[in-house]
C-alpha positions in Angstrom: 0.0 0.0 0.0 1.2 3.4 -0.9 0.4 6.0 1.7 1.0 9.7 1.1 0.9 11.5 4.4 -0.2 15.1 4.4 0.1 17.0 7.7 -3.1 18.7 8.7 -1.5 22.0 9.6 -0.1 22.4 6.1 -3.4 21.8 4.4 -4.7 25.1 3.2 -8.3 23.9 3.0 -8.2 23.5 6.8 -7.0 27.0 7.5 -10.3 28.7 6.6 -12.4 26.7 9.0 -10.2 27.2 12.1 -11.9 30.5 13.1 -15.3 28.8 12.9 -14.1 25.8 14.9 -12.7 27.8 17.7 -15.8 30.0 17.9 -18.0 27.0 17.9 -16.1 25.5 20.9 -16.4 28.8 22.7 -20.2 29.2 22.1 -21.1 25.5 21.7 -24.7 24.8 20.5 -25.6 28.5 20.4 -27.4 29.3 17.2 -27.6 33.0 18.1 -23.8 33.2 18.6 -23.1 31.3 15.4 -25.5 33.6 13.5 -23.8 36.7 14.9 -20.4 35.2 13.9 -21.8 34.5 10.4 -23.0 38.1 9.9 -19.7 39.5 11.1 -17.8 37.3 8.6 -20.2 38.5 5.8 -19.5 42.1 6.8 -15.7 41.4 6.5 -16.4 39.8 3.1 -18.4 42.8 1.9 -15.5 45.1 3.0 -12.9 43.0 1.3 -14.9 42.7 -2.0 -15.4 46.5 -1.9 -11.6 47.0 -1.5 -12.1 48.4 2.0 -9.5 47.4 4.5 -10.6 45.7 7.7 -7.2 45.9 9.4 -7.5 47.1 13.0 -3.8 48.0 13.5 -1.5 49.8 11.1 0.9 46.9 11.0 -1.7 44.4 9.8 -2.3 43.5 6.2 -5.5 44.8 4.6 -6.8 41.2 4.3 -5.2 39.7 7.4 -8.0 37.1 7.9 -7.5 34.1 5.5 -10.5 33.7 3.2 -11.6 37.3 3.8 -14.5 36.3 5.9 -16.5 34.6 3.1 -15.1 31.1 3.6 -15.5 31.4 7.3 -19.1 32.5 6.7 -19.7 29.3 4.7 -18.3 27.2 7.6 -20.6 29.0 10.1 -23.5 28.3 7.7 -22.7 24.6 7.9 -22.4 24.8 11.7 -25.8 26.5 12.0 -27.4 23.9 9.7 -26.0 21.2 12.0 -27.3 22.9 15.1 -30.8 23.2 13.5 -30.6 19.4 12.7 -29.8 18.7 16.3 -32.5 20.9 17.6 -35.3 19.7 15.3 -34.2 16.1 14.7 -37.5 14.8 15.9 -39.6 17.4 14.0 -38.6 17.0 10.4 -41.3 19.3 9.1 -40.0 22.2 11.2 -36.4 21.4 10.3 -37.1 21.5 6.6 -39.2 24.6 6.9 -36.5 26.5 8.8 -33.8 25.4 6.5 -35.9 26.1 3.4 -36.5 29.7 4.6 -32.8 30.2 5.3 -31.9 28.8 1.9 -34.4 31.0 0.1 -33.1 34.1 2.0 -29.6 33.2 1.1 -30.4 32.6 -2.6 -32.4 35.8 -3.1 -29.8 37.8 -1.2 -27.0 36.4 -3.4 -29.0 37.1 -6.6 -29.7 40.6 -5.5 -26.0 41.2 -4.7 -25.2 40.3 -8.3 -25.9 44.0 -9.1 -22.9 45.0 -7.0 -20.5 41.9 -6.9 -19.8 39.4 -9.6 -20.4 35.7 -8.8 -16.8 34.5 -8.4 -15.5 31.6 -6.5 -11.9 32.8 -7.0 -12.6 36.2 -5.6 -14.9 34.8 -2.9 -17.5 37.5 -3.5 -20.6 37.9 -1.2 -22.9 36.9 -4.1 -21.0 33.6 -4.7 -20.9 32.9 -0.9 -24.7 33.3 -0.4 -25.7 31.4 -3.6 -23.3 28.6 -2.8 -24.7 28.4 0.7 -28.3 28.2 -0.5 -27.4 25.5 -3.0 -25.7 23.5 -0.2 -28.7 23.9 2.1 -31.2 22.7 -0.5 -29.0 19.8 -1.4 -28.7 18.9 2.3 -32.5 18.9 2.7 -32.9 16.6 -0.3 -30.2 14.2 0.7 -31.4 14.1 4.3 -34.9 13.3 3.1 -33.6 10.5 0.8 -31.1 8.9 3.2 -32.4 9.6 6.8 -36.2 9.7 6.2 -36.7 7.3 3.2 -33.7 5.1 4.2 -32.6 4.9 0.6 -28.9 4.0 1.0 -27.9 2.0 -2.1 -28.3 4.6 -4.8 -24.9 6.2 -4.1 -22.9 3.0 -3.9 -21.2 3.6 -7.2 -20.0 7.1 -6.2 -19.4 6.4 -2.5 -15.6 6.6 -3.1 -16.1 10.4 -3.2 -17.1 10.2 0.4 -14.6 7.7 1.6 -11.6 9.0 -0.4 -12.5 12.7 -0.4 -9.0 14.0 -0.3 -8.0 11.8 -3.2 -10.8 13.2 -5.3 -9.8 16.7 -4.2 -6.2 16.4 -5.3 -6.6 14.4 -8.6 -7.6 17.6 -10.6 -4.3 19.2 -9.7 -2.5 16.6 -11.8 -4.5 17.8 -14.7 -3.9 21.4 -13.9 -0.1 20.7 -13.9 -0.2 18.9 -17.2 -2.4 21.7 -18.7 0.1 24.3 -17.5 3.1 22.4 -18.8 1.6 21.7 -22.2 -0.4 24.9 -22.6 -3.5 22.9 -23.4 -6.9 24.7 -23.2 -10.4 23.4 -23.7 -12.5 25.1 -26.4 -14.5 28.0 -25.0 -17.9 26.3 -25.8 -17.0 23.5 -23.4 -16.5 25.9 -20.5 -19.7 27.9 -20.5 -23.4 27.5 -20.4 -25.3 24.2 -20.4 -22.5 22.4 -22.3 -20.0 23.6 -19.7 -22.2 22.3 -16.9 -22.5 18.9 -18.6 -18.7 18.8 -19.1 -18.2 19.5 -15.4 -20.5 16.6 -14.5 -18.5 14.3 -16.8 -15.3 15.6 -15.3 -16.5 14.9 -11.8 -17.4 11.3 -12.7 -14.0 10.9 -14.3 -12.4 12.0 -11.0 -14.5 9.4 -9.1 -13.4 6.7 -11.6 -9.8 7.6 -11.1 -10.1 7.7 -7.4 -11.8 4.2 -7.5 -8.9 2.9 -9.6 -6.4 4.4 -7.2 -8.3 2.8 -4.2 -8.3 -0.6 -5.9 -4.5 -0.2 -6.5 -4.1 0.4 -2.7 -3.1 4.0 -3.2 -4.3 6.0 -0.2 -4.0 9.6 0.9 -3.9 10.1 4.6 -4.0 13.2 6.8 
């Protein structure tokens, strides 16, 4: 078995959630505290996306919080969703009602903010943060209903590797990015936009899952 060890403190995708994790431990199970933290992070994200420095001291960088507040806000959104699940686990109708309301508010807020901020994952704009959060909430409601309520567990067996070897799936595209950079290869524009672009992205995702499955059967593991 080949094991590639990656230290947790060196993984950049863990950095953005640290603030959320520490705040959660300090105010455990408080939806109000997590909501306040979420809005504070969104304010920081608004400031950063508007090129307004949120540095407190003169010696700080203008964007001294990694992720500029937006990625932390997404983490807090996930924490709040989990707290709602804990609170209303025995009242599914109320759970779905509350989450649907939050999802709709997030979606409409994100669409409204398109007037002022582009939808950009790279820039981590408020519009992208809120629309992404709404998508995640609605997807969570659907999957919770299918898996926890209807007890349908076999439908995802063919793609379960994405959940059991998540880090592998996360890193596989970077091999493609490296090859693309070295060769200068670029996909035609029509494959990267619109409905065709979405379909291409779905095929790309399934290809990553297949490669991760092949790696798993070859006893290649990525371990944190």
